[in-house]
C-alpha positions in Angstrom: 18.6 -43.7 55.7 16.7 -41.1 57.8 19.2 -38.5 57.6 19.6 -39.4 53.8 16.3 -38.7 53.5 16.1 -35.7 55.3 18.6 -34.1 52.5 17.2 -35.0 50.2 13.6 -33.4 51.1 15.8 -30.2 51.7 17.5 -30.9 48.6 14.1 -30.8 46.7 12.6 -28.2 48.4 15.7 -25.9 47.4 14.9 -26.8 43.6 11.3 -26.0 43.7 11.8 -22.7 45.7 14.6 -22.0 43.1 12.3 -22.8 39.9 9.9 -20.9 41.8 12.1 -17.8 41.9 12.9 -18.4 38.5 9.6 -18.3 37.5 8.3 -15.7 39.1 11.1 -13.5 37.2 10.5 -14.4 33.9 7.0 -14.0 34.4 7.8 -10.4 35.6 10.2 -10.1 32.6 7.7 -11.6 30.5 5.0 -9.2 31.4 7.8 -5.7 31.3 8.4 -6.6 27.4 4.8 -7.0 27.1 4.3 -3.8 28.6 7.5 -2.0 26.6 6.1 -3.1 23.0 2.5 -2.1 24.1 3.9 1.4 24.6 6.1 1.6 21.9 3.3 1.0 19.6 0.9 3.1 20.9 3.9 5.7 20.3 4.3 4.5 16.9 0.6 4.4 16.4 0.4 8.2 17.1 3.7 9.5 15.6 1.6 8.4 12.4 -1.6 9.2 13.2 -0.5 12.8 13.7 -0.1 14.4 10.7 -3.2 13.5 10.0 -4.9 14.3 12.6 -3.4 17.8 12.4 -4.8 18.1 8.7 -8.4 16.9 9.5 -7.8 19.9 12.7 -7.3 22.6 10.3 -9.7 21.9 7.2 -12.5 22.5 9.7 -11.3 25.8 11.5 -11.1 29.6 10.7 -7.9 31.1 9.3 -7.2 33.4 12.6 -7.6 30.0 14.8 -6.2 27.1 13.0 -2.5 27.1 14.0 -3.7 27.5 17.9 -5.5 24.8 19.7 -9.5 26.3 20.8 -11.2 22.9 20.3 -13.7 24.7 21.4 -13.9 28.0 19.2 -13.4 28.6 15.2 -15.1 24.9 14.1 -16.1 26.2 10.2 -17.3 23.8 6.9 -16.1 26.8 4.9 -12.8 25.5 3.8 -14.7 22.4 2.5 -17.3 24.6 0.8 -14.7 27.1 -0.4 -12.1 25.1 -2.2 -14.8 22.6 -3.4 -15.9 25.2 -5.4 -12.6 26.4 -6.7 -11.6 23.8 -8.9 -13.2 21.6 -11.1 -13.1 18.4 -8.2 -15.9 16.3 -10.0 -13.2 15.9 -13.1 -10.2 15.5 -10.8 -11.9 12.5 -9.4 -13.2 11.1 -12.7 -9.5 11.2 -13.8 -8.1 9.7 -11.3 -10.6 6.9 -10.8 -10.4 6.2 -14.4 -6.4 6.0 -13.9 -6.1 3.5 -10.9 -8.6 1.3 -11.5 -7.1 1.2 -15.2 -3.4 0.5 -13.8 -4.5 -1.3 -11.2 -6.4 -3.5 -13.3 -3.3 -3.6 -16.3 -0.5 -4.2 -14.0 -2.5 -7.6 -12.7 -3.6 -8.8 -15.7 0.1 -8.4 -17.1 1.3 -9.8 -13.7 -0.4 -12.7 -13.9 0.5 -13.6 -17.6 4.1 -12.1 -17.4 4.6 -14.5 -13.4 2.7 -17.4 -15.2 5.2 -17.9 -18.0 7.9 -17.8 -16.0 6.7 -20.1 -13.6 5.5 -22.6 -15.9 7.4 -22.5 -18.8 11.9 -22.4 -20.4 12.2 -20.7 -23.2 15.3 -18.7 -25.1 17.0 -16.2 -22.4 14.3 -17.0 -20.0 16.8 -16.3 -17.3 18.4 -13.3 -18.7 14.3 -11.5 -19.3 14.1 -12.5 -15.3 16.8 -10.9 -13.7 15.8 -7.5 -16.4 12.5 -7.8 -14.4 14.9 -7.8 -10.9 16.8 -4.9 -11.9 13.6 -3.1 -12.3 12.9 -3.3 -8.9 16.5 -1.4 -8.6 15.9 1.3 -10.0 13.5 4.6 -8.7 11.4 5.8 -11.2 12.6 9.8 -10.6 15.5 8.5 -12.0 13.3 7.7 -15.7 11.5 10.2 -15.6 13.4 12.3 -18.7 13.5 9.0 -20.8 9.9 8.1 -20.1 8.8 11.9 -21.0 10.7 11.5 -24.3 9.5 8.2 -25.2 5.1 9.0 -23.9 5.7 12.6 -25.8 7.0 10.7 -28.9 3.7 8.4 -28.8 1.7 11.8 -28.4 0.3 10.7 -25.4 1.5 13.9 -23.6 -1.3 15.3 -21.4 -3.7 12.7 -21.2 -4.4 9.8 -18.5 -2.9 6.4 -21.5 0.1 9.0 -20.8 -0.2 9.1 -17.6 0.0 5.4 -16.9 1.8 3.8 -19.4 5.2 4.0 -17.8 3.8 1.9 -14.7 1.8 -0.5 -16.6 4.0 -3.3 -15.6 4.8 -4.0 -12.2 8.9 -6.4 -11.4 7.1 -5.6 -7.9 4.1 -8.0 -8.4 5.5 -10.1 -11.5 8.0 -10.8 -8.6 5.9 -11.4 -5.6 3.2 -13.4 -8.2 5.8 -16.2 -9.6 7.1 -16.5 -6.2 3.3 -17.3 -5.0 2.4 -19.4 -8.1 5.9 -21.5 -7.7 4.2 -22.9 -4.6 1.2 -24.0 -6.4 1.4 -28.3 -6.1 2.4 -29.3 -9.1 -1.0 -32.6 -9.0 -3.1 -29.9 -8.8 -1.7 -29.4 -12.8 -1.7 -32.3 -13.9 -5.2 -33.1 -12.9 -6.2 -29.9 -14.9 -4.4 -30.7 -17.8 -5.8 -34.6 -18.1 -8.9 -33.5 -17.7 -8.1 -30.9 -20.7 -7.8 -27.6 -19.7 -5.8 -25.3 -21.9 -3.1 -23.2 -20.5 -5.1 -20.0 -20.1 -7.7 -22.0 -18.3 -5.1 -23.5 -15.8 -4.3 -20.1 -15.4 -7.3 -18.9 -14.0 -8.6 -21.9 -12.6 -5.5 -23.2 -10.5 -3.0 -20.3 -9.9 -5.1 -17.4 -9.9 -7.7 -18.8 -7.0 -4.1 -19.7 -4.8 -2.8 -16.5 -5.2 -5.6 -14.6 -5.0 -4.8 -12.7 -1.2 -1.7 -11.9 -2.9 -3.1 -10.4 -6.0 -6.1 -8.7 -3.9 -2.9 -7.8 -1.9 -0.9 -6.2 -4.5 -4.2 -4.1 -6.1 -4.6 -2.5 -2.4 -1.2 -1.2 -2.2 -1.5 -0.5 -6.1 -4.4 2.0 -5.7 -2.9 3.9 -2.8 0.0 4.8 -4.5 -1.2 5.6 -8.0 -3.9 7.4 -6.1 -1.7 9.2 -4.0 1.1 9.8 -7.5 2.1 13.3 -7.5 5.6 14.0 -9.0 4.7 12.3 -13.0 1.4 13.6 -13.4 2.5 17.3 -13.0 5.7 16.6 -15.7 3.1 15.0 -17.9 0.1 17.3 -17.8 -0.7 20.4 -18.5 -4.6 21.0 -18.8 -7.3 20.0 -16.2 -8.7 17.6 -18.5 -5.7 15.2 -17.7 -5.0 15.6 -14.3 -5.5 13.6 -11.4 -6.5 15.1 -8.0 -3.2 15.7 -6.5 -1.9 17.3 -9.0 -5.4 19.3 -10.0 -5.4 20.1 -5.7 -1.7 21.7 -6.4 -2.3 23.8 -9.4 -5.2 25.4 -8.0 -4.1 25.7 -4.1 -0.4 26.9 -4.3 -0.3 30.1 -6.7 2.6 32.0 -6.6 1.2 35.1 -4.3 1.8 32.3 -1.3 -0.6 29.3 -0.1 -3.6 29.5 2.4 -3.3 27.0 4.8 -6.9 25.7 5.9 -7.3 26.0 2.1 -4.4 23.9 1.4 -5.6 21.4 4.7 -9.3 20.9 2.9 -7.9 20.9 -0.3 -5.8 17.8 1.4 -8.7 16.6 3.3 -10.9 15.9 -0.2 -8.2 14.1 -1.6 -7.3 11.7 1.0 -10.9 11.1 2.1 -12.1 8.2 -0.5 -9.2 6.7 0.3 -9.6 6.8 4.1 -12.6 5.9 3.8 -12.7 2.8 2.2 -9.6 1.7 4.1 -12.1 1.8 7.0 -15.1 0.5 5.8 -13.7 -2.7 4.6 -10.6 -2.7 7.1 -10.5 -6.5 8.2 -10.2 -8.1 4.4 -7.9 -5.6 4.2 -5.7 -6.9 6.9 -6.8 -10.1 6.5 -5.4 -10.6 2.8 -2.4 -8.8 3.4 -1.5 -11.6 6.3 -2.3 -14.4 3.9 -0.2 -13.2 0.9 2.4 -12.7 3.7 1.9 -16.4 5.0 2.1 -17.7 1.2 
């Protein structure tokens, strides 16, 4: 009996030693993986922010030292002041804000109505129409550039803010995204609203929209960023200062045929991106929370 107990104790001790060694190896592997992941995240963050940091660096430097690393000399605000005086930025900002706000509001309103219809109702050619919406996700906007130009020009909307916004007024991506969110709304909530006498639009506003608010806000942020920075279509459809957004305006004024002033161009870039950057920094936590909630849904 004593020998059996001794062998059993040795076996148990050996298993504990092996388990302890395995646990230490697992912990070391986890620490190594966490450190590798952290280093990778920092590298990606540096790669992402490096171009933006350099734009800000060059925008506030004299032309003769803009491309050199001399951090204690050559700083100036003259580039920003000069560029601001070269172009009617007040008009460009007005056009851009009006375009972005109008487009985002239109996309959200039309997207909510379309997603609500595709979610709640069955009507003739329902599946075919939704398939056509999905097909739009497969087509790049640049492919339709010529057709959009002909359509807008035939409507007499060329060189207008309405002409810039018309091809983007309905977003297939938002309709699809919101439809998937609406399908997760419990049927009991809809039935309770119907029992209380709520109409169709009232059900949409009081039942569906509150549940889908994170998705709507997340899309609104993406829409604002995209249309603020959109360049190709506004460049094609506009010819006058009165209709140009800030991206096209800065290009027209700072890219003459004789050459490009690099510091002036970076100063113009700072003027262009600064409102969006400030908006993100001020409301960063709300942005991230809404994106996370939209992803969870």
